[in-house]
N, C-alpha and C positions, 0 to 999 in steps of 0.2 A: 358976332351974335351968339349968345349962349344957346346950347341945345335945349330943346323942349321935349321932355319925357312925358309920354301919356301916362297919367296915373288915375284917371277917372274923373278928377275934379276939373280937368281942362279938356274933356272929351264931349262932343255932341254927336249923338246917333240920331240922324234925321231920316225919317221914313216917308218918302213920297208914295202916295197911293191913289188909285183910281179904279173903282169897281173890282176890288179884289179882297173884300173883307174875309172870306174863308181862308185865304192864304195869309192875310195879316195876322190872324189868330196864331198860325204856326210861326210866323216871324217873331211875334212878341214872346211866344213860349220859348223860342230859341234864345232870346235875350235874357229871359228870366233864368234860364239854365246857366248863364254865365256867373250867377251868384254875386258875390261881393265885388267882383271886378268892375261892375258897372254901377255900383251903389251910389256913387256921387256924380255920375255922368248925366248930362241932359239927354233925355230921350223924348222925341216929339214926332207925332204923325202929322204929315201935311197932306190933306186930302184935296184932290183937284175936282171938287164938287161932284162926287160919285152920284150916279143915277140909278144903279141897279142894286146897291146894298148900303149898309150903314156901318162904316168903319168906326165911327165914334162909339157906337154901342159895344163893339168888340174891345176897344180901349178901356171903356168904363167897366166892362165885365172882368177883363183879365188883370188890369193893373190900375185900378182907380186911384187917383191922387198922385200916382208916380209918373205916368206918361202923359205929356201934354198933347192936346189935339188942336189943330188949326184947320179950318175948312175954308177953301177959296170961295168967295161969294158967287163966282161963276167959273166955268171951265176955262182955264187959261192955257192948257196944253202942257205936255211933258217938260219942255225946256223951261218954261216960266215957272212951273211947279218946282223943278230942281233949284232954280234961282231963289225961289222963296225959301227953300230949305237952307240954302247958304246964308241968306240975309237974316234968318231967324236964329241960326246957330250962334251959340255964345262961347263955345269952347275954341281952343287954339287948334285942336285936332278935330276934324269933321269927317264922320263916316256916313256916307249916303247908303243906306240899307233899304233897298227897294221892298215894297210891301208884299212881295212874293218870294223873298230871299230868306236865308237862314244865316245865323251867326254861330 
């Protein structure tokens, strides 16, 4: 099998989140700071039906049109939300970046 080199076009950065919109802001800003390294990467926030804040508004404010947003129709729990990240990822390299982490 040939080696797969991550080059941005085959990378998915999937961000599971639940009730952490203030931290999500910092997470997305840390991705923006990566510059061109992630220009072609898929970046998507997967929200587990947050009840205390609105992560979609953070995505739209910070990176409209660049970062995709998916909201679970109901709270499915952490493991199922991670699995949704994996199912939605399109890249050969998948980075699960939690909604309160930095890159």
